[in-house]
Structures are given as C-alpha cells and as structure tokens.
C-alpha positions as CSV (number, residue, x, y, z in Angstrom):
1,M,-3.7,-3.9,-24.8
2,H,-3.7,-8.2,-25.0
3,E,-8.0,-7.9,-25.0
4,K,-7.7,-11.5,-25.2
5,Q,-6.5,-11.8,-21.8
6,L,-8.8,-11.7,-18.4
7,V,-8.0,-10.9,-15.4
8,L,-10.5,-12.9,-12.4
9,A,-11.1,-10.1,-10.5
10,V,-12.2,-10.5,-6.9
11,D,-14.6,-7.8,-5.1
12,L,-14.5,-9.1,-1.5
13,G,-17.0,-6.5,0.5
14,T,-19.0,-6.3,3.6
15,S,-22.3,-7.9,2.0
16,G,-20.4,-10.6,0.2
17,C,-17.9,-11.6,-2.5
18,K,-18.5,-10.7,-6.1
19,C,-15.9,-12.3,-8.7
20,A,-15.8,-10.9,-12.6
21,L,-14.0,-11.8,-15.3
22,V,-12.6,-8.6,-16.6
23,A,-10.9,-7.6,-20.1
24,L,-7.8,-5.1,-20.0
25,D,-9.5,-2.8,-21.3
26,G,-12.2,-2.6,-18.6
27,S,-14.7,-4.7,-20.2
28,V,-16.9,-7.0,-18.4
29,H,-17.4,-10.4,-19.2
30,A,-19.3,-12.5,-16.9
31,W,-19.8,-11.7,-13.2
32,A,-21.1,-13.2,-9.9
33,F,-22.0,-12.4,-6.2
34,R,-22.3,-14.3,-2.7
35,P,-23.4,-12.9,0.4
36,V,-21.6,-12.9,3.3
37,P,-22.9,-12.9,6.7
38,L,-21.6,-9.9,9.1
39,Q,-22.1,-10.8,12.9
40,V,-22.8,-7.6,15.2
41,Q,-22.9,-7.4,18.8
42,G,-22.9,-3.9,20.6
43,A,-19.1,-2.7,19.7
44,L,-18.4,-6.0,18.1
45,A,-18.4,-6.7,14.4
46,E,-17.4,-9.8,12.8
47,Q,-16.8,-12.1,9.8
48,S,-15.7,-15.4,8.9
49,P,-12.9,-15.6,6.5
50,Q,-13.8,-18.9,5.7
51,A,-16.9,-17.6,4.8
52,W,-15.0,-14.9,2.6
53,W,-13.1,-18.1,1.2
54,N,-16.4,-20.2,0.7
55,A,-17.9,-17.2,-1.2
56,F,-14.9,-16.3,-3.5
57,L,-15.3,-20.1,-4.2
58,D,-18.5,-19.9,-5.4
59,S,-19.0,-17.4,-7.0
60,A,-15.5,-17.4,-8.8
61,G,-16.6,-21.2,-9.8
62,E,-19.9,-20.1,-11.3
63,I,-18.8,-17.6,-14.1
64,L,-15.4,-19.9,-14.5
65,G,-17.6,-23.2,-14.9
66,A,-20.1,-21.4,-17.7
67,D,-17.2,-21.0,-20.5
68,A,-14.2,-22.8,-21.1
69,A,-12.7,-20.5,-23.7
70,L,-13.5,-17.3,-21.0
71,R,-11.4,-20.0,-18.6
72,R,-8.2,-20.3,-20.6
73,R,-8.0,-17.0,-21.1
74,V,-7.6,-15.9,-17.6
75,A,-4.2,-15.0,-17.2
76,A,-4.0,-13.5,-13.5
77,V,-5.9,-12.6,-10.3
78,C,-6.5,-9.7,-8.2
79,C,-8.6,-8.7,-5.4
80,S,-9.9,-5.5,-4.2
81,T,-11.3,-6.1,-0.4
82,Q,-12.8,-4.0,2.4
83,T,-10.1,-2.6,4.0
84,E,-9.3,-2.0,8.0
85,G,-10.1,-6.0,9.0
86,T,-7.7,-7.8,10.7
87,V,-7.1,-11.7,10.4
88,C,-4.7,-13.6,13.2
89,V,-3.6,-16.6,11.4
90,D,-1.1,-19.0,12.2
91,R,2.0,-20.6,10.6
92,D,-0.1,-22.8,8.5
93,G,-2.2,-20.0,7.4
94,Q,-5.3,-20.9,9.2
95,A,-7.2,-18.1,10.7
96,I,-7.4,-17.9,14.5
97,G,-11.3,-17.0,14.9
98,N,-13.3,-14.7,13.0
99,A,-12.1,-11.2,11.7
100,L,-12.3,-8.0,13.2
101,T,-14.2,-5.9,10.4
102,W,-13.9,-2.4,9.9
103,L,-16.8,-1.5,11.8
104,D,-15.9,-3.0,15.0
105,A,-15.0,-0.6,17.3
106,R,-13.8,-3.1,20.5
107,G,-10.1,-1.3,20.3
108,A,-11.6,2.3,20.9
109,A,-10.1,1.5,24.5
110,A,-7.2,0.1,24.2
111,I,-6.0,2.5,21.2
112,A,-7.4,5.3,23.5
113,R,-4.4,4.4,26.6
114,R,-1.5,4.3,23.3
115,V,-2.5,7.6,21.8
116,R,-3.7,9.5,24.7
117,G,-1.5,12.2,27.2
118,R,-1.9,12.4,31.1
119,A,-2.5,15.7,30.5
120,L,-2.3,17.9,27.2
121,N,-4.3,16.3,24.3
122,I,-5.0,17.7,20.7
123,E,-8.0,16.0,19.6
124,G,-7.7,13.0,21.3
125,Y,-3.8,12.4,20.8
126,A,-0.9,13.7,22.7
127,P,0.9,16.4,20.9
128,L,4.5,14.7,20.5
129,R,2.6,11.1,19.5
130,L,0.5,12.7,17.1
131,W,3.3,14.9,15.3
132,R,5.5,11.9,15.2
133,W,2.4,9.7,13.2
134,L,1.6,13.1,11.2
135,R,5.1,13.2,10.2
136,L,5.7,9.0,9.0
137,T,2.6,7.9,8.2
138,G,0.5,11.0,7.3
139,G,-1.7,9.7,10.1
140,A,-3.1,8.6,13.0
141,P,-4.8,5.4,14.4
142,S,-8.5,6.4,15.2
143,L,-9.9,6.8,18.0
144,S,-12.9,4.6,17.4
145,G,-10.9,1.6,17.6
146,R,-12.2,0.4,13.9
147,D,-9.0,0.7,12.1
148,S,-6.2,-2.0,11.8
149,A,-4.3,-0.5,15.1
150,G,-7.5,-0.4,17.3
151,H,-7.9,-4.3,16.5
152,M,-4.0,-5.4,17.2
153,A,-3.8,-3.2,20.6
154,Y,-7.5,-4.6,21.3
155,L,-6.3,-8.3,20.7
156,H,-2.8,-7.7,22.4
157,D,-4.8,-6.0,25.7
158,E,-8.0,-8.5,25.9
159,E,-7.0,-11.8,24.0
160,P,-3.6,-12.7,25.2
161,A,-4.4,-15.8,24.3
162,R,-5.3,-15.5,20.4
163,Y,-2.2,-12.9,20.2
164,A,0.3,-15.2,21.4
165,R,-1.0,-17.9,19.0
166,T,-0.7,-15.6,16.0
167,Y,2.1,-15.9,13.7
168,K,1.1,-12.9,11.6
169,F,-2.0,-10.3,11.3
170,L,-3.1,-9.9,7.9
171,N,-5.7,-7.5,6.3
172,V,-8.7,-9.1,4.8
173,L,-6.6,-8.4,1.1
174,D,-3.9,-10.1,3.0
175,Y,-5.3,-13.3,3.9
176,L,-7.1,-13.9,0.3
177,N,-3.5,-13.5,-1.1
178,L,-2.6,-15.9,1.0
179,R,-4.8,-18.3,0.3
180,L,-4.1,-17.8,-3.0
181,S,-0.9,-17.5,-3.6
182,G,0.4,-19.1,-0.1
183,R,2.4,-16.0,0.9
184,F,2.5,-13.8,3.8
185,C,2.2,-10.4,2.7
186,A,0.6,-7.2,2.9
187,T,0.8,-4.3,0.0
188,Q,1.6,-0.5,0.9
189,D,-2.0,0.6,1.0
190,S,-3.5,-2.7,3.2
191,A,-0.3,-2.1,6.0
192,V,-1.5,1.6,6.1
193,T,-4.3,1.5,9.1
194,S,-2.0,0.0,11.0
195,W,0.0,3.3,11.2
196,I,3.3,1.9,12.1
197,T,4.2,2.0,8.7
198,D,6.9,5.3,7.5
199,N,4.9,6.5,4.3
200,R,6.9,9.6,3.6
201,D,8.7,7.8,0.0
202,P,5.4,6.3,-1.8
203,H,7.6,4.6,-3.9
204,R,8.8,2.4,-0.6
205,V,6.8,1.8,2.8
206,R,8.2,0.3,5.3
207,Y,7.7,-0.5,8.9
208,D,9.2,1.7,11.6
209,A,10.3,0.2,14.5
210,G,9.6,3.0,16.9
211,L,5.8,3.3,15.8
212,V,5.5,-0.4,16.2
213,R,6.8,-0.1,19.6
214,L,4.3,2.4,20.5
215,L,1.4,0.4,19.8
216,G,3.1,-2.1,21.8
217,L,3.4,-4.8,19.4
218,D,5.9,-8.0,18.1
219,A,7.1,-6.7,14.9
220,A,7.5,-10.5,13.7
221,K,4.3,-11.0,13.4
222,L,3.8,-8.4,10.8
223,P,4.2,-10.0,7.2
224,D,6.3,-7.9,4.4
225,I,5.1,-5.3,2.5
226,V,5.0,-5.8,-0.9
227,H,3.7,-2.8,-4.1
228,S,0.2,-3.7,-5.2
229,T,1.3,-4.3,-8.9
230,D,4.3,-7.2,-7.9
231,V,2.8,-10.4,-9.0
232,L,3.0,-12.5,-6.1
233,G,3.4,-16.2,-8.1
234,P,1.3,-18.7,-9.6
235,L,-2.0,-19.9,-7.8
236,L,-1.6,-22.9,-5.5
237,P,-2.0,-25.8,-7.5
238,Q,-4.9,-27.0,-5.0
239,V,-6.9,-23.8,-5.8
240,A,-6.3,-23.2,-9.3
241,Q,-7.5,-27.1,-9.8
242,A,-10.7,-26.4,-8.3
243,L,-11.2,-23.2,-10.2
244,G,-10.3,-24.9,-13.1
245,L,-7.3,-22.5,-13.9
246,S,-3.8,-22.6,-15.3
247,P,-1.3,-23.4,-13.3
248,Q,0.7,-20.5,-15.0
249,T,-2.4,-18.1,-13.7
250,V,-0.9,-15.9,-11.3
251,V,-1.8,-13.9,-8.6
252,V,-1.2,-10.3,-8.5
253,A,-1.0,-7.9,-5.3
254,G,-4.2,-6.1,-5.7
255,A,-5.7,-2.8,-3.4
256,V,-8.1,-2.5,-0.7
257,D,-11.1,-1.3,-1.9
258,T,-10.6,2.3,-1.7
259,S,-7.7,2.2,-3.6
260,A,-9.1,0.0,-6.6
261,V,-12.6,2.2,-6.9
262,A,-9.6,4.7,-6.9
263,V,-8.1,3.2,-10.0
264,G,-11.0,2.4,-12.1
265,A,-13.2,5.9,-11.0
266,A,-10.1,8.2,-11.3
267,V,-6.5,8.0,-11.4
268,A,-5.5,11.6,-12.0
269,D,-4.5,13.6,-9.9
270,F,-6.8,16.1,-8.0
271,E,-9.7,14.4,-9.8
272,T,-12.2,13.5,-7.1
273,H,-14.5,10.3,-7.2
274,L,-17.7,9.5,-4.8
275,Y,-17.9,5.7,-3.5
276,L,-21.5,4.7,-2.3
277,G,-21.7,1.4,-1.0
278,T,-22.6,-0.1,2.5
279,S,-20.0,2.3,3.2
280,S,-19.0,5.5,1.2
281,W,-15.8,8.0,0.8
282,L,-14.5,10.8,-1.3
283,G,-10.7,10.2,-2.4
284,A,-8.7,11.8,-5.0
285,H,-4.8,10.9,-5.8
286,V,-2.7,13.3,-5.2
287,P,1.2,14.0,-5.9
288,F,1.8,15.0,-1.7
289,M,1.2,13.5,1.9
290,K,-0.8,15.5,3.9
291,T,-3.4,14.9,6.9
292,D,-6.7,17.3,8.3
293,V,-6.2,15.9,11.6
294,R,-9.4,17.9,13.0
295,H,-11.7,16.5,10.2
296,K,-10.0,13.1,10.1
297,I,-8.8,13.2,6.6
298,A,-5.8,12.2,4.7
299,A,-3.7,11.4,2.0
300,I,-2.0,8.0,2.4
301,P,-0.1,5.3,0.0
302,S,-2.3,4.3,-3.1
303,A,-1.8,1.6,-5.0
304,V,-0.7,4.0,-8.0
305,D,3.3,4.0,-7.1
306,G,4.3,7.3,-6.5
307,R,1.1,8.4,-5.9
308,Y,-1.1,8.9,-2.4
309,L,-4.4,8.6,-1.9
310,A,-6.7,11.5,-0.5
311,M,-9.6,10.3,1.5
312,A,-12.4,11.4,3.4
313,L,-14.6,8.2,4.7
314,Q,-18.4,8.1,5.6
315,S,-19.3,5.2,8.1
316,T,-22.4,3.9,6.3
317,A,-24.1,5.0,3.4
318,G,-26.0,2.9,1.6
319,A,-26.1,0.3,4.8
320,N,-28.9,3.1,5.4
321,L,-31.0,1.8,2.8
322,S,-30.8,-1.4,3.5
323,F,-31.8,-0.9,7.2
324,L,-34.8,1.3,6.1
325,R,-35.6,-1.9,3.3
326,D,-35.1,-4.6,6.0
327,R,-35.9,-3.7,9.4
328,I,-38.9,-0.9,8.4
329,L,-40.4,-1.1,5.7
330,Y,-40.4,-5.2,4.7
331,H,-40.1,-8.6,6.6
332,P,-37.5,-10.5,5.1
333,D,-39.5,-13.0,3.3
334,E,-41.1,-10.2,1.1
335,L,-37.4,-9.7,-0.3
336,A,-36.0,-10.8,-3.2
337,S,-32.6,-13.2,-1.9
338,D,-30.5,-11.7,-4.6
339,E,-29.2,-8.3,-2.6
340,E,-27.0,-6.7,-5.4
341,H,-30.4,-6.5,-7.3
342,P,-33.2,-6.4,-5.1
343,A,-36.6,-4.8,-6.9
344,V,-37.5,-3.0,-4.0
345,Y,-35.0,-0.7,-4.6
346,E,-35.9,0.3,-7.9
347,V,-39.5,0.7,-6.9
348,L,-38.7,2.9,-4.0
349,N,-35.8,4.7,-6.3
350,R,-39.0,5.8,-8.8
351,I,-41.2,6.6,-5.8
352,A,-38.5,9.4,-4.6
353,A,-38.2,10.6,-8.0
354,R,-41.8,12.0,-7.2
355,V,-40.8,13.3,-3.8
356,P,-40.0,17.3,-3.9
357,P,-37.0,18.0,-3.2
358,G,-36.3,18.6,0.2
359,A,-38.9,15.7,1.4
360,R,-41.3,17.8,2.7
361,G,-38.9,19.1,5.2
362,L,-37.8,16.1,6.6
363,I,-34.3,15.6,7.7
364,Y,-32.5,12.1,7.9
365,T,-28.8,12.2,9.6
366,P,-27.3,8.7,8.8
367,W,-25.3,7.7,11.8
368,L,-25.7,4.5,12.2
369,L,-22.7,3.6,13.3
370,G,-21.5,6.8,14.6
371,E,-19.0,8.9,11.5
372,R,-15.3,9.6,10.9
373,T,-15.4,12.3,8.7
374,P,-15.2,15.4,9.2
375,V,-16.0,14.6,13.1
376,D,-14.1,10.7,14.3
377,D,-17.6,10.3,16.7
378,P,-18.5,6.9,17.2
379,R,-21.7,7.9,19.4
380,L,-23.4,9.8,16.9
381,R,-26.6,8.1,15.9
382,A,-29.5,8.5,13.2
383,G,-32.6,9.7,13.4
384,L,-35.7,11.7,10.9
385,L,-36.4,15.5,12.2
386,N,-39.3,16.9,11.6
387,L,-41.9,13.7,11.0
388,S,-45.3,14.3,10.8
389,L,-48.7,12.6,10.1
390,E,-48.5,14.1,7.1
391,H,-45.5,12.7,5.8
392,T,-45.3,8.9,3.7
393,R,-42.7,6.5,3.8
394,E,-42.0,8.0,0.7
395,D,-40.8,11.1,2.1
396,I,-38.7,8.8,4.3
397,F,-36.9,7.2,1.8
398,R,-35.9,10.1,0.2
399,A,-34.6,12.2,3.0
400,F,-32.4,8.8,3.4
401,L,-31.6,9.9,0.2
402,E,-30.6,13.4,0.6
403,G,-29.3,12.7,4.3
404,V,-26.0,10.7,3.1
405,A,-25.8,13.1,0.4
406,L,-26.2,16.2,3.0
407,N,-23.2,14.0,5.1
408,T,-21.1,14.5,1.7
409,R,-21.3,17.8,1.5
410,W,-20.2,17.9,5.0
411,M,-17.3,15.9,3.8
412,L,-16.3,17.7,0.5
413,E,-16.1,21.0,2.3
414,P,-12.9,20.0,4.3
415,F,-11.9,17.5,1.5
416,A,-11.5,20.6,-1.1
417,R,-9.6,22.5,1.3
418,L,-6.9,19.5,1.7
419,L,-7.0,19.6,-2.7
420,G,-6.5,23.1,-2.1
421,R,-9.0,23.4,-4.8
422,E,-13.1,23.0,-5.7
423,A,-13.5,19.3,-5.9
424,G,-15.2,19.9,-9.7
425,A,-17.2,17.0,-11.3
426,I,-17.1,14.5,-9.3
427,N,-17.4,10.2,-10.4
428,A,-20.0,8.4,-8.9
429,V,-19.2,4.7,-8.9
430,G,-20.5,1.6,-6.2
431,G,-23.7,0.0,-5.9
432,G,-25.2,3.2,-5.0
433,A,-24.3,5.0,-8.1
434,Q,-26.6,3.0,-9.6
435,S,-29.9,5.0,-9.2
436,D,-30.3,8.2,-11.3
437,V,-32.3,9.6,-8.7
438,W,-29.5,9.5,-6.0
439,C,-26.6,10.7,-8.6
440,Q,-29.2,13.7,-9.6
441,I,-29.4,14.2,-5.7
442,M,-26.1,14.2,-5.1
443,A,-25.2,16.7,-7.5
444,D,-27.9,19.0,-6.2
445,V,-27.2,19.0,-2.6
446,T,-23.4,19.2,-2.9
447,G,-23.4,21.4,-6.1
448,Q,-21.0,19.8,-8.4
449,P,-21.9,18.0,-11.4
450,V,-21.7,13.9,-11.0
451,R,-20.5,11.8,-13.5
452,Q,-22.3,8.1,-13.2
453,L,-19.7,6.2,-14.8
454,E,-20.8,2.4,-16.6
455,N,-21.2,-0.5,-14.3
456,P,-20.6,1.3,-11.4
457,I,-21.1,-1.3,-8.8
458,Q,-18.3,-3.6,-10.7
459,T,-15.9,-0.4,-10.2
460,N,-14.1,-2.5,-7.7
461,A,-13.6,-5.5,-10.0
462,I,-12.6,-3.4,-12.8
463,G,-9.8,-1.5,-10.6
464,A,-8.3,-4.5,-9.8
465,A,-8.4,-5.6,-13.4
466,F,-6.6,-2.4,-14.5
467,I,-3.7,-3.7,-11.4
468,A,-3.6,-6.3,-12.6
469,G,-2.4,-5.6,-16.4
470,V,0.0,-2.9,-15.3
471,G,1.6,-5.8,-13.0
472,L,1.5,-8.1,-16.4
473,G,3.6,-5.1,-18.0
474,V,0.8,-5.2,-20.8
475,C,-0.5,-1.7,-19.3
476,T,0.3,1.4,-17.2
477,F,-1.4,3.5,-15.1
478,A,-1.5,6.4,-17.7
479,D,-3.0,4.5,-19.9
480,L,-6.3,4.2,-17.9
481,A,-8.0,7.6,-18.6
482,H,-9.2,6.7,-22.0
483,L,-10.5,3.4,-21.0
484,R,-13.2,4.6,-18.7
485,R,-16.5,5.0,-19.8
486,T,-19.2,7.3,-18.2
487,R,-23.0,6.4,-18.6
488,A,-24.6,10.0,-17.7
489,V,-24.0,13.6,-16.5
490,Y,-26.1,14.7,-13.5
491,E,-25.7,18.6,-13.5
492,P,-26.9,20.3,-10.1
493,S,-29.9,22.5,-10.3
494,R,-29.5,26.2,-9.8
495,A,-33.1,26.3,-8.4
496,L,-32.7,23.7,-5.7
497,R,-29.1,26.0,-4.3
498,R,-30.5,27.7,-1.6
499,L,-33.4,24.8,-0.3
500,Y,-30.6,22.9,0.2
501,G,-28.1,25.0,1.3
502,D,-30.9,26.2,3.9
503,Q,-31.2,22.4,4.6
504,F,-27.1,21.8,4.8
505,E,-27.0,24.7,7.4
506,T,-30.0,22.5,9.5
507,F,-28.3,19.1,9.1
508,K,-24.7,20.6,11.0
509,E,-27.0,22.1,13.5
510,V,-28.2,19.1,14.7
511,R,-25.3,17.4,14.8
512,T,-24.0,20.5,17.0
513,R,-27.5,20.5,19.5
514,L,-27.7,16.5,19.7
515,A,-24.0,15.6,19.8
516,P,-24.2,16.2,24.1
517,L,-27.2,14.2,24.3
518,Y,-25.9,11.3,22.2
519,H,-22.5,11.3,23.5
520,R,-24.7,10.7,26.7
521,I,-27.2,8.1,25.7
522,N,-24.5,6.1,24.6
523,A,-22.1,6.3,27.0
524,P,-20.2,3.2,28.3
525,R,-21.8,2.0,31.3
526,G,-20.2,3.7,34.3
527,A,-18.2,6.1,32.3
528,A,-18.6,10.1,32.1
529,A,-20.5,10.7,29.6
C-alpha cells in the first residue's frame, strides 16, 4: 500500500480549515486547525475565500514545518470541502467578493422564479420542469436558495455587475483546486448542486444545455468537469515553495465533504454513515440514481466512480451545541481558544450522561436555520418545549443532544425507504461522533446500532487521502473496507424504546402544530405567510 507515501489532506469546513498528513492506510501522522469566520446577517451567510486560503497555508505550514522527513514523503495534496458554496472568480483566478456559503438563502426568490409554474405546482415545482430535473440530475434546486443553483440565480438577478465580471462560478473545492493547481475545473460531485448536469451515467457527468438555459445562466461561466480521482497536475511552483514541498507533488481533484466522508466512513453499497458536524447528514453509496421529492432526499454522483451517494441533510447539528455554548451558557472570554477541542464540551458531556434519558420531559427542536430533510422549510425555528423551574442547564444540554438525535430519526425513516432496506448499523463520524454520550443517545433514539469510528473528526481528511491513493494508482476503492478502524459500538437500549418512541411522536407533532406559526412569524416583510 506504499505506506511511506503521505497525502496532505485538506478539510475545509464552515468552522475552519483542518490539514492533516495521512498515510495511505488511513493513519494520521499530524494535523492542525485554523478557524475561519462566518458572516451571517439575515439570509446572508458569507465567507472570505482569501480567509480560506490563509487558514490552509497556516494549518498546512504548521504540520509540514514541524518535520522535514514527513514533508519529503508527501506525494499529493487532496481536498475535502464544504459543499454548495459559490465563488465568483475572474480570468486571473481572483475571487470577486465573498463566497456565498451553503447557509446563504438569498437565492430563494430567484430560484422560485425559475422552478415554479403559474398554476399547478408539485412540492413547489412546475411539474414538467421537476420531471426534467429528476430525470436528468436525480434532484432539483432547493427552494431555500441555499445551493449553488440558488446562488447563481441570485447573482444573475440581484448582482448583475458581479455576474458580468465572473469568468467562472466555482464551488469551494473548485476554488481551492484552482489556487493549488491553476486549473479551472469542478468535480462530478462538486458540480451536482448547480442542478444543471446530466447525471444518468455516473461515469460521465456532463452539463445539460437545456438545464443551463432553464436557470438562465451563461454556459461559458461553468468550469470543466473532472473525476474526483483525476490528477490535476503538479502544485503551482509558488505554492510548493511556500509549503516546502517537492515541485513534483501532485494535486488530486478530491471531493466535497459529503463525498469524502462517505469514502472515509463506508464505501460498500447501502452501508450507512452519519456525519455529526456543524450540519449533519445520513449517507450511503448506492448503485442507482433515485429521488424522494417529498422528503428532499436524492442519490447523486459521488467520489466513487460508478456509484451514487444517497443523502439526507440536516441544516444544523453541532451548530446547536456551539450556539448553546457561545450564546447561552458562557461568555466568549470564558472559553478555550481552540474551537476543535473546547474543554467545555467534555464537561457538558459528562454532565449530560448523569441526566436521565428524556431530559426530564424537555423537547428540543434543532431548527436554528430551518430544515432541509425530511421537509425543506427555511422558516422553521429551534425551541425548547416543556421547560419548568425544575429544569437545569444540564437538562437543557441533554435535550439539545436528544433533539438532534430525534431529527436524525425523522430523516432516517424516508432515507431507509429510499435505500429499500433498513439502515442497519450506522457508522458515526465527524466532530460530534467523538462524544460517547451522543453516540449512545443516537443509538437509543434511532433504534439502530451506532459504530463509532476511530478518529471520527478526521474522517474527511482520511477520505481525501483514500481518494488521493486511488488517484495515484496505489489502491482501489475496494481495498478500503479492511482499512476502517472501529473504536466502539453502541447498541440501542430496549428499555428506552417506548420513552423515545413517545418523544419522537411528540417531536413530529410539534413541527406539525408550530409550522404555521413559524411561517407567519418568519414570513418576509410584505409577504403572505
């Protein structure tokens, strides 16, 4: 397996950039993290592309500068990034303004103008347009406007000057690859959420001229599509010099975070994983393209050639915990500076373990930024129900953990139907999967065994390293199953089945009853609820 070779694996998420030196057997030799600020104001949610690049250089410099021997072993750089972000770049590759992140919902009105019919609509879409999108792409633009399709439609309609200056629209992954290799390109999985690609042949994803026209876009502004395992070329000389790497170090195209996590967590068909990060998702590789329009679940092209990735996305998961920590429980001056290892989480996890299951009757709905699956509703909001003077902040923290788990169970029902089988044991990865308490809660609430992988917070980087290994030709995707390491398996408690079953029914009823109220409260000014 060429264990002496290392990959500089880049994991650029919403919270910041993690860089790791990963061997081709999945072992992590070094890693570092740098935070990146997120600007949120109403529907706007932006980040600076230059801040991404600076965070990459700083975190990569930390791990590469520490050991010259490790630096000499780096054969490739491969990235995994947040998805559904949009960067406008000019012909020189310079970013034009900030990037619109996956949380940016300013495109909702623009995308509605493109997908809705004048009379009859199905789930908010004109029937013939929806049929065309589903037939060709396996999905459709999100009505929330938070995906690449919504972003580009917004820029076209509301920022025509920036749209006109744009040479190429790039996803976050595409932008990093441009800075690393000098190539304007997109991977099969990074291009998916533009919803203008024909995905019926997973070996050859390509733009569809009709869908491009339907969104009103200029096809010349779209980057060429490559495979995740393609070698884009050597590092640009100035980048290799800045990092102290060999000029022969290559750039492998990589994947968006959902695809890279799936490679690191579970490659076999139908094997389900749960990512617990700022957001959350359920995923599984499948041999078919399929869509559940009602519940907003789709199987779309993945990093694994010839396979689709079925996905169910939750808008906020770990973001609920950081919100509780930063906005409610503690003042920022009281917190550790390292965002990836705040000691307060370890303390709160221990406290939550002492709180009885069910959080003494508290129910938390984790919809801080609305929800995407199994309902695409940006107006839903988070809330604590049944709070009394008897409750403590320890109960509240447990309720937050259980609320995300209840929402995961809500997603799991239609997800299993799309797979055509029970999910079975779920591989838990991401920063939240480091919590033994949360993994057990997930098992108890969903009723499925939860397999906590070793180094779950590094799964993105490990997946990127595996993609690089395939791209370098030193392994295949079939080789990866025996490299996965399990830390612990959490079995669901039969004694808690009824308790969490009742809580789950209450959770769904809360959404049904409160949705009309949230729609009225959160309706745009001047709009009908």
